[in-house]
C-alpha positions in Angstrom: -16.0 -7.1 6.2 -14.0 -4.4 7.8 -14.8 -1.9 5.0 -18.5 -2.9 5.1 -18.6 -2.4 8.9 -16.9 1.0 8.8 -18.7 2.3 5.7 -20.4 5.6 6.5 -19.9 4.9 10.3 -16.3 5.9 10.9 -13.0 6.9 9.3 -10.6 4.5 7.6 -7.0 5.3 6.6 -5.4 2.9 4.2 -2.1 2.9 2.5 -1.1 0.8 -0.5 1.7 0.6 -3.0 -0.6 -0.9 -5.6 -2.9 1.1 -7.8 -6.6 0.2 -7.8 -6.2 -1.5 -11.2 -4.0 -4.2 -9.5 -6.2 -4.8 -6.4 -7.6 -8.0 -7.9 -4.3 -9.5 -7.0 -5.3 -9.0 -3.4 -9.0 -9.9 -3.3 -8.9 -12.5 -6.2 -12.6 -11.7 -7.0 -13.5 -8.9 -9.3 -16.8 -8.2 -7.5 -15.2 -8.0 -4.1 -12.5 -5.8 -5.4 -15.0 -3.4 -7.0 -17.1 -3.3 -3.8 -14.0 -2.5 -1.7 -12.8 0.2 -4.0 -16.3 1.7 -4.3 -16.7 1.9 -0.5 -13.2 3.4 -0.1 -13.5 6.1 -2.7 -17.0 7.2 -1.7 -16.7 10.3 0.6 -12.9 10.0 0.4 -9.8 12.1 -0.1 -7.1 10.2 -2.0 -3.6 11.3 -1.6 -1.2 9.9 -4.2 2.4 10.3 -3.3 4.9 9.4 -6.0 7.9 9.1 -3.7 10.7 6.6 -3.6 10.1 3.8 -1.1 11.7 4.6 2.3 12.0 0.9 3.2 13.6 0.1 -0.2 16.2 2.9 0.2 17.0 1.8 3.8 17.4 -1.9 2.6 19.7 -0.9 -0.2 21.7 1.3 2.3 22.1 -1.6 4.7 23.2 -4.0 2.0 25.8 -1.5 0.8 27.1 -1.0 4.4 27.3 -4.8 4.9 29.3 -5.1 1.6 31.6 -2.3 2.7 32.2 -4.1 6.0 33.0 -7.4 4.2 35.6 -5.6 2.0 37.2 -3.8 4.8 40.7 -5.0 5.7 
């Protein structure tokens, strides 16, 4: 509904860690998935950033710090 309301009326910025090929996991319906992707990519600029996850790195760092604190005398 959001994409249909905004389509050709205003800007939408969306981020996802899933490629379009896996979006059926989100929408559960192939036709809804195709419609959403179609509206998103029409008149769009797609930026694909293949960077490590900032949140994952911070989480690993926190776990390592907690382990270090547990092992400290």
